[in-house]
C-alpha positions in Angstrom: -23.6 6.9 -17.1 -21.3 6.0 -14.5 -18.5 8.0 -13.8 -15.1 7.6 -14.7 -12.3 6.6 -12.1 -9.8 9.3 -11.8 -5.8 9.7 -10.8 -3.1 11.3 -8.7 0.6 10.3 -8.6 2.9 10.7 -5.8 6.5 10.4 -6.1 5.8 10.1 -10.2 9.1 9.5 -11.2 8.8 9.1 -15.1 4.9 8.3 -14.8 5.0 4.7 -14.7 1.7 4.5 -12.4 0.5 7.5 -15.2 0.8 5.5 -18.1 -0.7 2.3 -16.7 -3.8 4.4 -15.6 -3.9 6.0 -19.1 -3.7 2.3 -20.5 -6.8 1.4 -18.2 -8.8 4.0 -19.5 -8.4 6.1 -15.9 -7.5 10.1 -16.3 -4.4 11.5 -14.3 -5.2 14.7 -13.1 -1.9 15.6 -11.3 1.3 14.0 -10.2 4.2 15.1 -7.5 7.7 14.8 -8.7 11.2 16.5 -7.3 13.8 15.4 -9.7 14.4 17.7 -12.5 14.8 15.4 -15.3 11.9 13.0 -14.7 9.8 16.3 -14.0 10.5 17.1 -17.6 9.8 13.7 -18.8 5.8 14.0 -17.0 5.2 17.6 -18.5 6.5 16.1 -21.7 4.2 12.8 -21.6 1.1 14.1 -19.6 0.7 18.0 -20.3 -2.5 18.0 -18.9 -2.1 16.7 -15.4 -1.4 19.5 -13.0 2.3 19.5 -12.1 3.7 19.3 -8.0 7.3 19.3 -7.0 8.4 18.8 -3.5 5.7 16.6 -1.6 7.1 17.8 1.7 5.5 21.3 0.7 2.7 20.3 -1.7 -0.8 20.5 -0.7 -4.2 21.7 -2.1 -4.3 18.4 -4.0 -8.0 18.0 -6.0 -10.0 15.2 -5.3 -9.0 12.1 -7.4 -10.4 8.2 -6.7 -7.1 6.7 -6.7 -3.9 7.8 -5.3 -0.8 6.2 -6.2 2.9 6.3 -4.9 6.5 4.2 -4.6 8.0 6.2 -1.5 11.3 5.8 -1.8 12.9 2.5 -0.7 16.3 3.2 -0.1 16.3 2.8 3.8 13.9 -0.4 3.5 15.9 -2.2 0.6 18.3 -4.8 1.6 20.6 -3.3 -0.6 20.2 -0.2 1.4 21.6 0.8 5.0 18.2 -0.8 6.6 17.0 2.4 8.5 13.4 1.6 7.6 10.3 3.5 7.4 11.7 6.3 10.1 14.7 7.1 7.3 15.3 10.2 6.1 13.9 9.1 2.4 11.8 6.2 3.1 10.5 8.1 5.8 8.6 10.5 3.2 5.8 7.3 3.8 4.1 10.0 6.2 4.0 12.8 3.5 2.3 10.2 1.4 -0.2 9.6 4.4 -0.6 13.0 4.9 -2.0 13.6 1.5 -4.0 10.6 1.5 -5.6 12.0 4.4 -6.0 15.3 3.0 -7.5 14.0 -0.3 -9.7 11.2 0.8 -9.5 8.7 -2.0 -11.5 5.9 -2.6 -8.1 3.5 -3.2 -4.6 3.8 -2.7 -2.2 2.0 -4.6 1.6 1.6 -2.9 4.8 0.5 -4.3 8.0 -0.6 -2.7 10.8 -3.1 -2.4 9.3 -6.6 -0.5 11.7 -5.9 2.1 9.0 -3.5 3.5 7.4 -6.6 5.0 10.1 -6.8 7.4 10.8 -3.0 7.4 7.7 -0.9 7.7 4.5 -2.7 6.0 3.3 -2.6 9.7 3.4 1.4 10.1 2.1 1.4 6.5 -1.2 -0.4 7.7 -1.5 1.3 10.8 -0.8 4.8 9.9 -3.8 3.6 6.8 -6.2 2.4 9.7 -6.0 5.2 11.4 -7.1 7.2 8.6 -10.1 4.9 7.6 -8.2 2.3 5.2 -8.5 -1.2 4.8 -5.2 -3.0 3.1 -4.6 -5.9 0.7 -1.1 -6.5 -0.7 1.0 -8.9 -3.0 4.8 -9.1 -4.1 4.5 -9.3 -7.9 7.1 -9.9 -10.3 7.9 -9.0 -14.1 7.7 -12.6 -14.8 4.2 -12.9 -14.1 3.9 -10.3 -17.1 6.5 -12.0 -19.5 9.2 -9.9 -18.8 12.5 -11.8 -18.4 13.6 -10.2 -15.2 12.7 -11.0 -11.9 12.1 -7.1 -10.4 9.8 -8.0 -7.6 7.7 -5.7 -6.0 5.5 -5.6 -2.8 2.2 -3.7 -4.2 -0.9 -2.5 -1.6 -4.3 -1.4 -2.7 -6.1 0.1 0.3 -9.5 1.3 0.1 -11.4 3.3 2.2 -13.8 2.3 5.1 -16.8 3.7 3.2 -16.7 1.0 0.6 -17.6 -1.3 3.6 -15.7 -4.4 2.8 -16.9 -6.1 5.8 -20.4 -6.3 4.5 -19.0 -8.8 2.5 -17.7 -10.6 5.3 -21.1 -10.7 7.0 -22.7 -11.9 3.9 -20.6 -14.5 2.6 -18.1 -15.1 5.4 -15.3 -13.9 3.3 -13.8 -10.9 2.3 -14.1 -10.1 -1.7 -10.5 -9.6 -2.8 -9.3 -7.0 -4.7 -6.2 -8.5 -6.2 -7.6 -10.7 -9.3 -6.1 -13.9 -9.9 -2.8 -14.1 -12.3 -0.4 -16.8 -12.9 3.4 -16.4 -11.7 6.2 -18.5 -13.0 9.4 -17.6 -11.8 10.8 -20.2 -13.6 11.6 -18.8 -16.7 13.9 -15.6 -17.9 17.0 -14.9 -15.8 17.8 -11.4 -14.1 19.4 -8.4 -15.9 22.2 -8.6 -13.7 23.0 -12.6 -14.8 23.0 -11.0 -18.3 25.4 -8.1 -17.8 27.5 -11.0 -16.3 27.4 -12.8 -19.6 28.2 -9.9 -21.6 31.9 -11.1 -22.9 34.6 -8.0 -22.2 36.1 -5.6 -24.6 38.7 -3.6 -24.9 36.9 -0.8 -26.3 33.4 -0.2 -26.5 32.6 2.0 -30.2 29.6 4.0 -28.9 29.9 7.4 -30.8 28.9 9.9 -28.5 26.6 7.4 -26.3 23.3 7.9 -25.4 21.9 11.7 -24.4 21.8 11.7 -20.8 22.5 8.3 -20.2 23.1 8.5 -16.3 19.4 10.4 -15.9 17.7 7.6 -18.1 19.2 4.6 -16.4 18.3 5.6 -13.1 14.8 7.1 -13.7 14.1 3.8 -15.3 15.7 1.8 -12.6 13.3 3.6 -10.2 10.3 3.5 -13.0 7.3 1.4 -12.3 6.5 -1.2 -14.7 3.3 0.1 -16.6 1.9 -3.0 -17.4 1.9 -4.5 -13.8 0.3 -0.8 -13.0 -2.5 -1.6 -15.7 -3.3 -4.7 -13.9 -3.5 -3.0 -10.5 -5.9 -0.4 -12.3 -8.0 -3.0 -13.7 -8.2 -4.5 -10.1 -9.6 -1.5 -9.0 -12.2 -1.2 -11.9 -13.2 -4.1 -11.8 -13.9 -4.0 -7.7 -15.2 -1.0 -8.0 -17.9 -1.6 -10.9 -18.7 -4.7 -8.6 -19.6 -2.3 -5.8 -22.3 -0.7 -8.1 -24.4 -3.7 -9.1 
């Protein structure tokens, strides 16, 4: 019987990658999130996963086949101060790289702003290469999964040199890509920002006591990975991994 893939999550937020892994039939063994509100969501939703908090101090992670992480994009995003991957927050990529090196998974999933292409992707690729990983990446929009908002993100999947993708180049003259084909139609839907602008103005809003923990919830959802996109990434890895054993 083939052993099932396992997953560990860094910069976990409210568990977007964990949800995607669960939908793909992959168990999450541990996660890491420093924010208290998001941590409570993780504890409630994934009670069997080991919990880590401060990534700069965390060590001793159990082996998993896949490590995922959307390291902070504030210094990379076009909406930020553009300090790049060396910035105080986005510089936490180095901690993710450290943990990948310590654990040695077969696969790594990285999520960030598309601006990473001009503000740090080269560093990410070099760091992964130094510790023995090749990488592929795509910019994927929520449009492609039927959602009425763009939310484009860069997703990178790295695989260990132990997988020896190079053999495909020698045998077939090309790599077998880990990303599977999908259709993206960015001509449909419209952005959340546009929808907000279309909402008519009111002199008062009758909202009772409002939503509990409203600011925490909005912030957590805003930083979260779409679980459906995450599931697609995990399914790509599953299909690819199964092909290696044939």
